[in-house]
C-alpha positions, 0 to 999 in steps of 0.5 A: 684707583693707583693700584688699577692704573699700575695694572693696566700699564703692566698689561700695556708694557707685558706685550711690548717686554715680551716682543723685545724678549722675542727680539733680544733671543733671535739676535743672539741665536747664532744659528741665525743668519741676521746675527751678522748684520752690521748693528745686530749686537746693538739692537739685541742689547737695545731689545733686552734692556727694553724687556727688562725694563717693562717686565713683571718681575715675579719672586725669585726662588731661594734656589739654595741646593747645595752648600759647604758644611763642615769642609764637605758639599751637602745637599739643602732642600727647602721645606715648610715647617709652619704654614700662616696666612701671612707668613710661612716658616721655612727650614733649610734642610741639610743632607750628607752621606759622610758619617762624620759630616752628620755627627757634626751637623747634628750638634750645630746651632739652631738658627732663626733668620727673621727676614724684613716685612718692608717690600722685598721678599725673603730671598733678598737674604739668600746669601745670608741663609748660604752662608749660615748653612755652613755652621748652623741649621737655619729657618727663615720666615717667608712673608707672604705677598698681601695681595695674595691673602684673600680678605677672609683671612682678616687684617695683619697688623705690627701686634701680629707681626710679633705674634707671628714671631712668638709662634715661630720661636715657640714652634722651633723651641726657644731652649735651643734657638738663636735668632737672627734678625735683619734691619726692620724685624729688630724692633718686633723681634725685641717686643716678642723676646721681650713679651715671652721673657716677662711671661717667665717663657724661655727666650732664645740663647742670643739675639742677633741684631743687624741694622735696624731702627731700634731707636730712630731718634739717634742718627736719623737718615732719610727714611726716618725724617720722611716718616717723622715729617708726614702725619699719619693722615698723609700715609693714609692718603697717598700711599694706602690702596686698594688690591685689584679684583684680579688677585686672590687679596682684593678688596684688602688695604695694602701699601703696594710693593711698586710703590716701595720699589720706586722709593727704593729707586728715588733714594739713588736714582743716578746710581741705578740708571747708570747700571742699567747703562753699563748693562747695555754697554756689557752686552755690546762688548760681549762682557757676559759675566758682568751682564749676568751679575746685573740680571741676577741684582735686578731679578731680586731687587725688582721683586717686590711685594704689597704689605697689609696697610695696617701693618705698614701703618702701626710700623710708621706710627708706633716705631717712627713717630712715636718711638714706643719701644726706646721710650718705654711706653710700647703695649702690645695686646694689652702687655708693655713691652720691657727689654729690661725683662730679658736676662737669659739671651745674650745680645749682639748688635750689628751697624754698617759705617755707611748705612743710610737706612738704619743710621749709627746707633739706631740699632746699639740702642738695644744694649740700653734697653736690655739693661739686664743682660750682663755685660759679658753677654753683650756685644756691638760691633761696627762694621767699616766700609759696609752699607745697609746691604753689605752687612748681611749680602755680599763679600763683606758679609762672608769675610768680615761679619759672618765670622763674628756672628758665627763665633758669637752664636757658638760661644753662647750655644756651647755655654748653654750647653 
């Protein structure tokens, strides 16, 4: 019922948002004589603020059409390499008309970026992908909004997520691959590679794990405490809802994106309120650059997706309540997850000093679990002054984190070659 109420609210706010957008455009049009009226700029700023608060935020595009590789500007085309019901494997194919650049790009390492299925779309990692394209061939997991997946496709749990990761690794080819997992997928990625190693399959050349809850018992955050302090029945009864009839996934049980978004806002309500007020002031001052930065950030931040109920509840139960991975008690489809089975993949873990989602030490725990990886093939980095998003997006990612990730990948790519 809550989902249906949300849809009614969205339907009510839609016309108001469109009206406010039209008003803002009219009062910003220099050919309109009303622009010169006293207070017109203030009205235009107010209209746009109302529009952005009430509008419906659709999934943004990656929008990566060019990049810089080997000191040359190159063209980039986004392709679907493998299409599964709940996820698309996308490749960002690089092109150049410079023969020497083409030769260099041919020998670049192959990287699979495993994006989180935790409320936001994979486009949140746009900056991660664009930066990696400088020196790598890049793939990414683009998870599908569960409300858009017909119920006939069946359920999707944490075990299915792991199976997807295994499928993508095999499709690309593990022997030449480096996997970068950001936040939530560090757990299923480690499980997938552990299972493949235990079966005797090839595993990726390196694993880079960034800000993930490998062991949430270490430095628990408010996110960890929420999961630990409520029984699983509370989550089933309060945050799981049924997709309404106006979506392809009608009847599917999901953890709605609008609830996850409300949770994101509730973590720092003052900061978001201040950001919107600053946006309003920027419009009044005519500071168009800062206003556009606000638009770009919230176009991404406010675009959320629904998660399959099975996956969400599995994650709460197995990762944040029972801690099955660090306790060595996790079975996936009848197979025990044994990170110690990994012997050939190099391991890099990265944490933000100020991460308020995955606390310090949670990702580093992977080193204790992957005990068969030699010490000279493992590294751990703590990024000073970085929060959760700063380790994979923004200036600190590009200038501090990425060079370390790039060097680690290239070191073990060349060693394997």
